[in-house]
N, CA, C and O atoms as a CHARMM CRD file, in Angstrom:
* protein
*
  336
    1    1 MET  N   -109.39700 -49.23200  48.91200 PROA 1      0.00000
    2    1 MET  CA  -110.28500 -48.54100  48.00700 PROA 1      0.00000
    3    1 MET  C   -109.86200 -47.07000  47.96700 PROA 1      0.00000
    4    1 MET  O   -109.72800 -46.42400  49.00700 PROA 1      0.00000
    5    2 ASN  N   -109.65600 -46.55800  46.77100 PROA 2      0.00000
    6    2 ASN  CA  -109.25100 -45.15900  46.65600 PROA 2      0.00000
    7    2 ASN  C   -110.48900 -44.26000  46.55800 PROA 2      0.00000
    8    2 ASN  O   -111.62200 -44.74200  46.56500 PROA 2      0.00000
    9    3 ALA  N   -110.25500 -42.96400  46.46600 PROA 3      0.00000
   10    3 ALA  CA  -111.35600 -41.99600  46.47900 PROA 3      0.00000
   11    3 ALA  C   -112.26900 -42.13900  45.26300 PROA 3      0.00000
   12    3 ALA  O   -113.48400 -41.98200  45.37300 PROA 3      0.00000
   13    4 ALA  N   -111.68300 -42.43600  44.11100 PROA 4      0.00000
   14    4 ALA  CA  -112.50100 -42.57100  42.89600 PROA 4      0.00000
   15    4 ALA  C   -113.42500 -43.78600  42.99600 PROA 4      0.00000
   16    4 ALA  O   -114.59600 -43.71300  42.62200 PROA 4      0.00000
   17    5 GLN  N   -112.89900 -44.89300  43.49800 PROA 5      0.00000
   18    5 GLN  CA  -113.72700 -46.09000  43.65300 PROA 5      0.00000
   19    5 GLN  C   -114.84000 -45.85700  44.67300 PROA 5      0.00000
   20    5 GLN  O   -115.97800 -46.27800  44.46500 PROA 5      0.00000
   21    6 GLN  N   -114.50900 -45.18600  45.77100 PROA 6      0.00000
   22    6 GLN  CA  -115.52500 -44.88600  46.78100 PROA 6      0.00000
   23    6 GLN  C   -116.60300 -43.98500  46.20200 PROA 6      0.00000
   24    6 GLN  O   -117.78500 -44.16000  46.49900 PROA 6      0.00000
   25    7 HSD  N   -116.20800 -43.02400  45.38100 PROA 7      0.00000
   26    7 HSD  CA  -117.17400 -42.12300  44.75300 PROA 7      0.00000
   27    7 HSD  C   -118.10300 -42.90600  43.82500 PROA 7      0.00000
   28    7 HSD  O   -119.31300 -42.68100  43.82400 PROA 7      0.00000
   29    8 LEU  N   -117.54300 -43.81800  43.03900 PROA 8      0.00000
   30    8 LEU  CA  -118.38200 -44.62800  42.14900 PROA 8      0.00000
   31    8 LEU  C   -119.37000 -45.47100  42.95000 PROA 8      0.00000
   32    8 LEU  O   -120.53600 -45.58900  42.57200 PROA 8      0.00000
   33    9 LEU  N   -118.91300 -46.05100  44.04600 PROA 9      0.00000
   34    9 LEU  CA  -119.79800 -46.85500  44.88700 PROA 9      0.00000
   35    9 LEU  C   -120.90900 -45.98800  45.49000 PROA 9      0.00000
   36    9 LEU  O   -122.07300 -46.38800  45.49600 PROA 9      0.00000
   37   10 ASP  N   -120.55300 -44.80500  45.99300 PROA 10     0.00000
   38   10 ASP  CA  -121.56000 -43.90300  46.56100 PROA 10     0.00000
   39   10 ASP  C   -122.55000 -43.42500  45.50200 PROA 10     0.00000
   40   10 ASP  O   -123.73900 -43.27900  45.78600 PROA 10     0.00000
   41   11 THR  N   -122.06700 -43.18300  44.28700 PROA 11     0.00000
   42   11 THR  CA  -122.94700 -42.76600  43.19200 PROA 11     0.00000
   43   11 THR  C   -123.92200 -43.88300  42.83700 PROA 11     0.00000
   44   11 THR  O   -125.10100 -43.63000  42.59100 PROA 11     0.00000
   45   12 TYR  N   -123.42800 -45.11000  42.81100 PROA 12     0.00000
   46   12 TYR  CA  -124.28000 -46.26700  42.52100 PROA 12     0.00000
   47   12 TYR  C   -125.36200 -46.40800  43.59300 PROA 12     0.00000
   48   12 TYR  O   -126.53600 -46.60300  43.27600 PROA 12     0.00000
   49   13 ARG  N   -124.95900 -46.31000  44.86300 PROA 13     0.00000
   50   13 ARG  CA  -125.93500 -46.41600  45.95700 PROA 13     0.00000
   51   13 ARG  C   -126.98600 -45.31400  45.85800 PROA 13     0.00000
   52   13 ARG  O   -128.17600 -45.57000  46.04300 PROA 13     0.00000
   53   14 ALA  N   -126.54900 -44.09200  45.56800 PROA 14     0.00000
   54   14 ALA  CA  -127.48400 -42.97200  45.46100 PROA 14     0.00000
   55   14 ALA  C   -128.46300 -43.19400  44.31300 PROA 14     0.00000
   56   14 ALA  O   -129.64600 -42.87700  44.43700 PROA 14     0.00000
   57   15 ALA  N   -127.98000 -43.73600  43.20200 PROA 15     0.00000
   58   15 ALA  CA  -128.86400 -44.00100  42.05900 PROA 15     0.00000
   59   15 ALA  C   -129.88100 -45.08200  42.41400 PROA 15     0.00000
   60   15 ALA  O   -131.04700 -44.98300  42.03300 PROA 15     0.00000
   61   16 ARG  N   -129.45300 -46.10300  43.13300 PROA 16     0.00000
   62   16 ARG  CA  -130.36500 -47.18100  43.52800 PROA 16     0.00000
   63   16 ARG  C   -131.43900 -46.69000  44.49100 PROA 16     0.00000
   64   16 ARG  O   -132.56900 -47.17700  44.47100 PROA 16     0.00000
   65   17 ARG  N   -131.08100 -45.72100  45.33800 PROA 17     0.00000
   66   17 ARG  CA  -132.02500 -45.20500  46.33100 PROA 17     0.00000
   67   17 ARG  C   -132.76900 -43.96200  45.84200 PROA 17     0.00000
   68   17 ARG  O   -133.54700 -43.37300  46.59200 PROA 17     0.00000
   69   18 SER  N   -132.54300 -43.57000  44.62400 PROA 18     0.00000
   70   18 SER  CA  -133.15400 -42.36300  44.03900 PROA 18     0.00000
   71   18 SER  C   -132.80100 -41.11000  44.84000 PROA 18     0.00000
   72   18 SER  O   -133.65400 -40.25700  45.08700 PROA 18     0.00000
   73   19 GLU  N   -131.54600 -41.01200  45.23600 PROA 19     0.00000
   74   19 GLU  CA  -131.04900 -39.85400  45.98000 PROA 19     0.00000
   75   19 GLU  C   -130.11600 -39.04900  45.08400 PROA 19     0.00000
   76   19 GLU  O   -129.73200 -39.50300  44.00600 PROA 19     0.00000
   77   20 ALA  N   -129.76500 -37.87800  45.52800 PROA 20     0.00000
   78   20 ALA  CA  -128.81900 -37.04800  44.77700 PROA 20     0.00000
   79   20 ALA  C   -127.41900 -37.65700  44.85700 PROA 20     0.00000
   80   20 ALA  O   -127.02200 -38.20000  45.88800 PROA 20     0.00000
   81   21 ALA  N   -126.69600 -37.55800  43.77000 PROA 21     0.00000
   82   21 ALA  CA  -125.33400 -38.10300  43.73400 PROA 21     0.00000
   83   21 ALA  C   -124.40600 -37.23200  44.58000 PROA 21     0.00000
   84   21 ALA  O   -124.57500 -36.01400  44.62700 PROA 21     0.00000
   85   22 PRO  N   -123.43300 -37.84400  45.24300 PROA 22     0.00000
   86   22 PRO  CA  -122.48900 -37.06000  46.04600 PROA 22     0.00000
   87   22 PRO  C   -121.53700 -36.27700  45.13800 PROA 22     0.00000
   88   22 PRO  O   -121.35700 -36.64200  43.97600 PROA 22     0.00000
   89   23 PRO  N   -120.93600 -35.21800  45.64700 PROA 23     0.00000
   90   23 PRO  CA  -119.98500 -34.45500  44.82000 PROA 23     0.00000
   91   23 PRO  C   -118.73300 -35.28500  44.53800 PROA 23     0.00000
   92   23 PRO  O   -118.34300 -36.13700  45.33600 PROA 23     0.00000
   93   24 ALA  N   -118.12300 -35.02300  43.40900 PROA 24     0.00000
   94   24 ALA  CA  -116.90500 -35.74800  43.03900 PROA 24     0.00000
   95   24 ALA  C   -115.77700 -35.40200  44.00700 PROA 24     0.00000
   96   24 ALA  O   -115.76200 -34.31200  44.57900 PROA 24     0.00000
   97   25 PRO  N   -114.83600 -36.32100  44.19000 PROA 25     0.00000
   98   25 PRO  CA  -113.71700 -36.02600  45.08800 PROA 25     0.00000
   99   25 PRO  C   -112.90800 -34.83700  44.58300 PROA 25     0.00000
  100   25 PRO  O   -112.63800 -34.72200  43.38800 PROA 25     0.00000
  101   26 GLY  N   -112.53000 -33.96500  45.49000 PROA 26     0.00000
  102   26 GLY  CA  -111.73200 -32.79800  45.13800 PROA 26     0.00000
  103   26 GLY  C   -112.54000 -31.60200  44.69900 PROA 26     0.00000
  104   26 GLY  O   -111.96900 -30.56400  44.36300 PROA 26     0.00000
  105   27 THR  N   -113.86500 -31.71900  44.69400 PROA 27     0.00000
  106   27 THR  CA  -114.70500 -30.61700  44.23100 PROA 27     0.00000
  107   27 THR  C   -114.57700 -29.39100  45.13100 PROA 27     0.00000
  108   27 THR  O   -114.52400 -28.26400  44.63900 PROA 27     0.00000
  109   28 HSD  N   -114.52900 -29.59900  46.41300 PROA 28     0.00000
  110   28 HSD  CA  -114.52100 -28.48600  47.36500 PROA 28     0.00000
  111   28 HSD  C   -113.15400 -28.27400  48.01200 PROA 28     0.00000
  112   28 HSD  O   -113.05900 -27.60300  49.03900 PROA 28     0.00000
  113   29 THR  N   -112.11400 -28.82600  47.43600 PROA 29     0.00000
  114   29 THR  CA  -110.78800 -28.73900  48.04100 PROA 29     0.00000
  115   29 THR  C   -110.29200 -27.30300  48.12900 PROA 29     0.00000
  116   29 THR  O   -109.79100 -26.88600  49.17300 PROA 29     0.00000
  117   30 VAL  N   -110.42300 -26.54900  47.05800 PROA 30     0.00000
  118   30 VAL  CA  -109.93000 -25.16900  47.04400 PROA 30     0.00000
  119   30 VAL  C   -110.71100 -24.31600  48.03100 PROA 30     0.00000
  120   30 VAL  O   -110.12700 -23.51300  48.75800 PROA 30     0.00000
  121   31 ARG  N   -112.01900 -24.48600  48.05900 PROA 31     0.00000
  122   31 ARG  CA  -112.83900 -23.70600  48.98700 PROA 31     0.00000
  123   31 ARG  C   -112.47500 -24.03900  50.43400 PROA 31     0.00000
  124   31 ARG  O   -112.39100 -23.14700  51.27900 PROA 31     0.00000
  125   32 THR  N   -112.26000 -25.31700  50.71400 PROA 32     0.00000
  126   32 THR  CA  -111.89300 -25.72500  52.06600 PROA 32     0.00000
  127   32 THR  C   -110.54300 -25.14000  52.45900 PROA 32     0.00000
  128   32 THR  O   -110.37300 -24.67600  53.58600 PROA 32     0.00000
  129   33 ALA  N   -109.58400 -25.15900  51.54100 PROA 33     0.00000
  130   33 ALA  CA  -108.26600 -24.58400  51.83400 PROA 33     0.00000
  131   33 ALA  C   -108.38100 -23.09100  52.12500 PROA 33     0.00000
  132   33 ALA  O   -107.71800 -22.58600  53.03100 PROA 33     0.00000
  133   34 ARG  N   -109.20900 -22.38400  51.37000 PROA 34     0.00000
  134   34 ARG  CA  -109.41100 -20.94800  51.61900 PROA 34     0.00000
  135   34 ARG  C   -110.04400 -20.71300  52.98500 PROA 34     0.00000
  136   34 ARG  O   -109.64200 -19.80500  53.71200 PROA 34     0.00000
  137   35 GLU  N   -111.03300 -21.53200  53.33100 PROA 35     0.00000
  138   35 GLU  CA  -111.68500 -21.36500  54.62900 PROA 35     0.00000
  139   35 GLU  C   -110.71300 -21.62400  55.77400 PROA 35     0.00000
  140   35 GLU  O   -110.74500 -20.92500  56.78700 PROA 35     0.00000
  141   36 ILE  N   -109.85900 -22.61500  55.62000 PROA 36     0.00000
  142   36 ILE  CA  -108.86900 -22.90100  56.66400 PROA 36     0.00000
  143   36 ILE  C   -107.90200 -21.73100  56.80000 PROA 36     0.00000
  144   36 ILE  O   -107.58000 -21.31800  57.91400 PROA 36     0.00000
  145   37 ARG  N   -107.43700 -21.19500  55.66900 PROA 37     0.00000
  146   37 ARG  CA  -106.51700 -20.05500  55.69800 PROA 37     0.00000
  147   37 ARG  C   -107.18100 -18.85100  56.35900 PROA 37     0.00000
  148   37 ARG  O   -106.55600 -18.17000  57.17300 PROA 37     0.00000
  149   38 GLU  N   -108.44100 -18.58200  56.01800 PROA 38     0.00000
  150   38 GLU  CA  -109.14600 -17.45800  56.63100 PROA 38     0.00000
  151   38 GLU  C   -109.35100 -17.67300  58.12500 PROA 38     0.00000
  152   38 GLU  O   -109.30100 -16.72000  58.90200 PROA 38     0.00000
  153   39 TRP  N   -109.58000 -18.91400  58.52900 PROA 39     0.00000
  154   39 TRP  CA  -109.75200 -19.20700  59.95100 PROA 39     0.00000
  155   39 TRP  C   -108.46900 -18.89900  60.71700 PROA 39     0.00000
  156   39 TRP  O   -108.51700 -18.31100  61.79800 PROA 39     0.00000
  157   40 PHE  N   -107.32200 -19.29200  60.16400 PROA 40     0.00000
  158   40 PHE  CA  -106.05700 -19.00200  60.83400 PROA 40     0.00000
  159   40 PHE  C   -105.78500 -17.50400  60.88500 PROA 40     0.00000
  160   40 PHE  O   -105.25900 -17.01100  61.88300 PROA 40     0.00000
  161   41 ARG  N   -106.13000 -16.77700  59.83700 PROA 41     0.00000
  162   41 ARG  CA  -105.97200 -15.32300  59.85400 PROA 41     0.00000
  163   41 ARG  C   -106.86700 -14.69700  60.91500 PROA 41     0.00000
  164   41 ARG  O   -106.44400 -13.78900  61.63000 PROA 41     0.00000
  165   42 PHE  N   -108.09200 -15.17700  61.01800 PROA 42     0.00000
  166   42 PHE  CA  -109.02300 -14.68100  62.02700 PROA 42     0.00000
  167   42 PHE  C   -108.48100 -14.95400  63.42500 PROA 42     0.00000
  168   42 PHE  O   -108.51600 -14.07900  64.29100 PROA 42     0.00000
  169   43 GLN  N   -107.98000 -16.16400  63.64400 PROA 43     0.00000
  170   43 GLN  CA  -107.42500 -16.50500  64.95100 PROA 43     0.00000
  171   43 GLN  C   -106.22100 -15.63300  65.29000 PROA 43     0.00000
  172   43 GLN  O   -106.02500 -15.28100  66.45300 PROA 43     0.00000
  173   44 ALA  N   -105.41700 -15.28400  64.29800 PROA 44     0.00000
  174   44 ALA  CA  -104.25500 -14.43100  64.53700 PROA 44     0.00000
  175   44 ALA  C   -104.67500 -13.04800  65.00700 PROA 44     0.00000
  176   44 ALA  O   -103.96900 -12.42200  65.79700 PROA 44     0.00000
  177   45 VAL  N   -105.81200 -12.56700  64.53000 PROA 45     0.00000
  178   45 VAL  CA  -106.28900 -11.24500  64.93400 PROA 45     0.00000
  179   45 VAL  C   -106.93400 -11.30000  66.31100 PROA 45     0.00000
  180   45 VAL  O   -106.73600 -10.39900  67.12700 PROA 45     0.00000
  181   46 VAL  N   -107.69200 -12.33300  66.57100 PROA 46     0.00000
  182   46 VAL  CA  -108.48000 -12.42000  67.80200 PROA 46     0.00000
  183   46 VAL  C   -107.64800 -12.86800  69.00100 PROA 46     0.00000
  184   46 VAL  O   -107.91100 -12.44200  70.12600 PROA 46     0.00000
  185   47 THR  N   -106.65900 -13.70900  68.77800 PROA 47     0.00000
  186   47 THR  CA  -105.89800 -14.31000  69.87000 PROA 47     0.00000
  187   47 THR  C   -104.98800 -13.28400  70.53400 PROA 47     0.00000
  188   47 THR  O   -104.37500 -12.45000  69.86700 PROA 47     0.00000
  189   48 ASP  N   -104.91400 -13.36100  71.85400 PROA 48     0.00000
  190   48 ASP  CA  -104.02600 -12.50800  72.63000 PROA 48     0.00000
  191   48 ASP  C   -102.57700 -12.81700  72.24300 PROA 48     0.00000
  192   48 ASP  O   -102.24100 -13.98800  72.06400 PROA 48     0.00000
  193   49 PRO  N   -101.70900 -11.81200  72.10900 PROA 49     0.00000
  194   49 PRO  CA  -100.33200 -12.06700  71.67800 PROA 49     0.00000
  195   49 PRO  C    -99.58800 -13.06700  72.56400 PROA 49     0.00000
  196   49 PRO  O    -98.74200 -13.81500  72.07500 PROA 49     0.00000
  197   50 GLY  N    -99.89400 -13.08500  73.85300 PROA 50     0.00000
  198   50 GLY  CA   -99.23000 -14.03400  74.74400 PROA 50     0.00000
  199   50 GLY  C    -99.64700 -15.47000  74.52100 PROA 50     0.00000
  200   50 GLY  O    -98.93200 -16.39200  74.91100 PROA 50     0.00000
  201   51 ASP  N   -100.80200 -15.67400  73.89400 PROA 51     0.00000
  202   51 ASP  CA  -101.29200 -17.02300  73.64800 PROA 51     0.00000
  203   51 ASP  C   -100.90300 -17.54800  72.27400 PROA 51     0.00000
  204   51 ASP  O   -101.16200 -18.71200  71.96700 PROA 51     0.00000
  205   52 ARG  N   -100.29000 -16.72000  71.44800 PROA 52     0.00000
  206   52 ARG  CA   -99.86200 -17.16900  70.12700 PROA 52     0.00000
  207   52 ARG  C    -98.67600 -18.10500  70.26300 PROA 52     0.00000
  208   52 ARG  O    -98.11700 -18.25500  71.34900 PROA 52     0.00000
  209   53 PHE  N    -98.29400 -18.73200  69.16700 PROA 53     0.00000
  210   53 PHE  CA   -97.24400 -19.75000  69.19700 PROA 53     0.00000
  211   53 PHE  C    -95.93300 -19.20400  69.76000 PROA 53     0.00000
  212   53 PHE  O    -95.31100 -19.83700  70.61300 PROA 53     0.00000
  213   54 VAL  N    -95.51300 -18.03300  69.28500 PROA 54     0.00000
  214   54 VAL  CA   -94.24400 -17.46400  69.74800 PROA 54     0.00000
  215   54 VAL  C    -94.30800 -17.17600  71.24400 PROA 54     0.00000
  216   54 VAL  O    -93.34600 -17.42600  71.97000 PROA 54     0.00000
  217   55 GLY  N    -95.43500 -16.65400  71.69900 PROA 55     0.00000
  218   55 GLY  CA   -95.59200 -16.38400  73.12000 PROA 55     0.00000
  219   55 GLY  C    -95.55200 -17.65200  73.95700 PROA 55     0.00000
  220   55 GLY  O    -94.97000 -17.67100  75.04200 PROA 55     0.00000
  221   56 ARG  N    -96.17500 -18.71400  73.44700 PROA 56     0.00000
  222   56 ARG  CA   -96.14600 -19.98800  74.16800 PROA 56     0.00000
  223   56 ARG  C    -94.73200 -20.54400  74.23100 PROA 56     0.00000
  224   56 ARG  O    -94.32900 -21.09400  75.25600 PROA 56     0.00000
  225   57 VAL  N    -93.96900 -20.40800  73.14200 PROA 57     0.00000
  226   57 VAL  CA   -92.58600 -20.90000  73.13000 PROA 57     0.00000
  227   57 VAL  C    -91.75100 -20.12200  74.13300 PROA 57     0.00000
  228   57 VAL  O    -90.96400 -20.71000  74.87600 PROA 57     0.00000
  229   58 ARG  N    -91.91600 -18.79700  74.16200 PROA 58     0.00000
  230   58 ARG  CA   -91.15800 -17.98900  75.12100 PROA 58     0.00000
  231   58 ARG  C    -91.48500 -18.37900  76.55500 PROA 58     0.00000
  232   58 ARG  O    -90.59200 -18.51600  77.39100 PROA 58     0.00000
  233   59 ARG  N    -92.77900 -18.55700  76.83300 PROA 59     0.00000
  234   59 ARG  CA   -93.18300 -18.94200  78.19000 PROA 59     0.00000
  235   59 ARG  C    -92.58500 -20.27500  78.59100 PROA 59     0.00000
  236   59 ARG  O    -92.08600 -20.42500  79.70600 PROA 59     0.00000
  237   60 SER  N    -92.63200 -21.25200  77.68300 PROA 60     0.00000
  238   60 SER  CA   -92.09400 -22.56700  78.02100 PROA 60     0.00000
  239   60 SER  C    -90.58100 -22.50600  78.19300 PROA 60     0.00000
  240   60 SER  O    -90.03400 -23.21200  79.04000 PROA 60     0.00000
  241   61 ALA  N    -89.89200 -21.67600  77.40600 PROA 61     0.00000
  242   61 ALA  CA   -88.44200 -21.53000  77.56600 PROA 61     0.00000
  243   61 ALA  C    -88.11700 -20.92000  78.92800 PROA 61     0.00000
  244   61 ALA  O    -87.16900 -21.34000  79.59200 PROA 61     0.00000
  245   62 ARG  N    -88.90300 -19.93600  79.33600 PROA 62     0.00000
  246   62 ARG  CA   -88.68300 -19.35200  80.66600 PROA 62     0.00000
  247   62 ARG  C    -88.90900 -20.38900  81.75400 PROA 62     0.00000
  248   62 ARG  O    -88.15000 -20.47000  82.71900 PROA 62     0.00000
  249   63 ARG  N    -89.96800 -21.18600  81.58500 PROA 63     0.00000
  250   63 ARG  CA   -90.26000 -22.22100  82.57100 PROA 63     0.00000
  251   63 ARG  C    -89.11400 -23.21700  82.67900 PROA 63     0.00000
  252   63 ARG  O    -88.70600 -23.58900  83.77900 PROA 63     0.00000
  253   64 VAL  N    -88.59600 -23.64500  81.52900 PROA 64     0.00000
  254   64 VAL  CA   -87.48700 -24.60300  81.52500 PROA 64     0.00000
  255   64 VAL  C    -86.26800 -23.98300  82.18700 PROA 64     0.00000
  256   64 VAL  O    -85.56800 -24.64800  82.95100 PROA 64     0.00000
  257   65 GLY  N    -86.01000 -22.70900  81.89600 PROA 65     0.00000
  258   65 GLY  CA   -84.87400 -22.02700  82.51100 PROA 65     0.00000
  259   65 GLY  C    -85.00600 -21.95500  84.01800 PROA 65     0.00000
  260   65 GLY  O    -84.02900 -22.16700  84.73700 PROA 65     0.00000
  261   66 ARG  N    -86.20300 -21.65800  84.50600 PROA 66     0.00000
  262   66 ARG  CA   -86.42600 -21.60100  85.95800 PROA 66     0.00000
  263   66 ARG  C    -86.21700 -22.96600  86.59500 PROA 66     0.00000
  264   66 ARG  O    -85.60000 -23.07600  87.65400 PROA 66     0.00000
  265   67 ARG  N    -86.72900 -23.99800  85.94900 PROA 67     0.00000
  266   67 ARG  CA   -86.57000 -25.34800  86.50400 PROA 67     0.00000
  267   67 ARG  C    -85.10300 -25.75400  86.51700 PROA 67     0.00000
  268   67 ARG  O    -84.63400 -26.37000  87.47400 PROA 67     0.00000
  269   68 ALA  N    -84.38100 -25.41100  85.46000 PROA 68     0.00000
  270   68 ALA  CA   -82.96300 -25.76300  85.40100 PROA 68     0.00000
  271   68 ALA  C    -82.20000 -25.06000  86.51700 PROA 68     0.00000
  272   68 ALA  O    -81.35500 -25.67000  87.17300 PROA 68     0.00000
  273   69 ARG  N    -82.49800 -23.76800  86.73800 PROA 69     0.00000
  274   69 ARG  CA   -81.82400 -23.04700  87.81900 PROA 69     0.00000
  275   69 ARG  C    -82.16700 -23.66100  89.17200 PROA 69     0.00000
  276   69 ARG  O    -81.30600 -23.74900  90.04800 PROA 69     0.00000
  277   70 ALA  N    -83.41000 -24.08300  89.35100 PROA 70     0.00000
  278   70 ALA  CA   -83.81600 -24.69200  90.61600 PROA 70     0.00000
  279   70 ALA  C    -83.08600 -26.01000  90.83700 PROA 70     0.00000
  280   70 ALA  O    -82.66000 -26.30400  91.95400 PROA 70     0.00000
  281   71 VAL  N    -82.93900 -26.79900  89.78900 PROA 71     0.00000
  282   71 VAL  CA   -82.25200 -28.08900  89.90900 PROA 71     0.00000
  283   71 VAL  C    -80.77500 -27.87200  90.21100 PROA 71     0.00000
  284   71 VAL  O    -80.20300 -28.57000  91.04900 PROA 71     0.00000
  285   72 VAL  N    -80.15600 -26.90900  89.53500 PROA 72     0.00000
  286   72 VAL  CA   -78.73900 -26.62100  89.77900 PROA 72     0.00000
  287   72 VAL  C    -78.54900 -26.13700  91.21100 PROA 72     0.00000
  288   72 VAL  O    -77.61100 -26.55700  91.88800 PROA 72     0.00000
  289   73 GLY  N    -79.43000 -25.26100  91.67400 PROA 73     0.00000
  290   73 GLY  CA   -79.32900 -24.77200  93.04700 PROA 73     0.00000
  291   73 GLY  C    -79.48300 -25.89500  94.05900 PROA 73     0.00000
  292   73 GLY  O    -78.75300 -25.93500  95.05000 PROA 73     0.00000
  293   74 ALA  N    -80.41300 -26.80300  93.83000 PROA 74     0.00000
  294   74 ALA  CA   -80.60800 -27.93600  94.73500 PROA 74     0.00000
  295   74 ALA  C    -79.39100 -28.84900  94.71500 PROA 74     0.00000
  296   74 ALA  O    -78.99000 -29.36700  95.75800 PROA 74     0.00000
  297   75 ALA  N    -78.80400 -29.05200  93.55400 PROA 75     0.00000
  298   75 ALA  CA   -77.61500 -29.90000  93.45700 PROA 75     0.00000
  299   75 ALA  C    -76.45000 -29.27500  94.21600 PROA 75     0.00000
  300   75 ALA  O    -75.70000 -29.98200  94.89000 PROA 75     0.00000
  301   76 ARG  N    -76.29100 -27.96500  94.11300 PROA 76     0.00000
  302   76 ARG  CA   -75.20900 -27.28900  94.84700 PROA 76     0.00000
  303   76 ARG  C    -75.40800 -27.41000  96.35100 PROA 76     0.00000
  304   76 ARG  O    -74.45300 -27.65500  97.08800 PROA 76     0.00000
  305   77 ARG  N    -76.64100 -27.24100  96.80800 PROA 77     0.00000
  306   77 ARG  CA   -76.91100 -27.38100  98.24100 PROA 77     0.00000
  307   77 ARG  C    -76.62200 -28.79700  98.71200 PROA 77     0.00000
  308   77 ARG  O    -76.09300 -28.99400  99.80600 PROA 77     0.00000
  309   78 LEU  N    -76.96300 -29.77200  97.90000 PROA 78     0.00000
  310   78 LEU  CA   -76.71000 -31.16900  98.25500 PROA 78     0.00000
  311   78 LEU  C    -75.21500 -31.44000  98.33800 PROA 78     0.00000
  312   78 LEU  O    -74.76500 -32.14500  99.24100 PROA 78     0.00000
  313   79 VAL  N    -74.44400 -30.89200  97.41400 PROA 79     0.00000
  314   79 VAL  CA   -72.99100 -31.07900  97.43700 PROA 79     0.00000
  315   79 VAL  C    -72.40700 -30.45800  98.69500 PROA 79     0.00000
  316   79 VAL  O    -71.53500 -31.04700  99.33300 PROA 79     0.00000
  317   80 ARG  N    -72.88400 -29.26800  99.05700 PROA 80     0.00000
  318   80 ARG  CA   -72.39500 -28.62000 100.28000 PROA 80     0.00000
  319   80 ARG  C    -72.71300 -29.46000 101.51300 PROA 80     0.00000
  320   80 ARG  O    -71.88400 -29.58100 102.41500 PROA 80     0.00000
  321   81 LEU  N    -73.90500 -30.03600 101.55200 PROA 81     0.00000
  322   81 LEU  CA   -74.28000 -30.86900 102.69700 PROA 81     0.00000
  323   81 LEU  C    -73.41400 -32.11500 102.78500 PROA 81     0.00000
  324   81 LEU  O    -73.04400 -32.54200 103.87800 PROA 81     0.00000
  325   82 LEU  N    -73.09200 -32.69400 101.64700 PROA 82     0.00000
  326   82 LEU  CA   -72.29700 -33.91800 101.64400 PROA 82     0.00000
  327   82 LEU  C    -70.83300 -33.65300 101.97400 PROA 82     0.00000
  328   82 LEU  O    -70.14200 -34.55600 102.44700 PROA 82     0.00000
  329   83 GLN  N    -70.34500 -32.44300 101.73600 PROA 83     0.00000
  330   83 GLN  CA   -68.95100 -32.11600 102.02000 PROA 83     0.00000
  331   83 GLN  C    -68.71800 -31.91500 103.50700 PROA 83     0.00000
  332   83 GLN  O    -67.58600 -32.05400 103.97100 PROA 83     0.00000
  333   84 VAL  N    -69.73600 -31.59800 104.25200 PROA 84     0.00000
  334   84 VAL  CA   -69.57600 -31.30800 105.68400 PROA 84     0.00000
  335   84 VAL  C    -69.38000 -32.54700 106.47000 PROA 84     0.00000
  336   84 VAL  O    -69.22900 -32.48700 107.69000 PROA 84     0.00000
């Protein structure tokens, strides 16, 4: 069932129950898109720079780099132990 068919069914039910008809599909799409955009702008202002996407990516890259260095160091120590 697509949105138009669902709207017709909801309109029929509302008429049978003497209720207000629901809004047509897509009526509030533009307003919703604006509200979402404003929410993201608000979050960009309020959020600490370290918690933003770029900051999170940098932190995770540093973490991966530290883990890689730790693994390489452990592997080198293991090789030295096995050579003795």
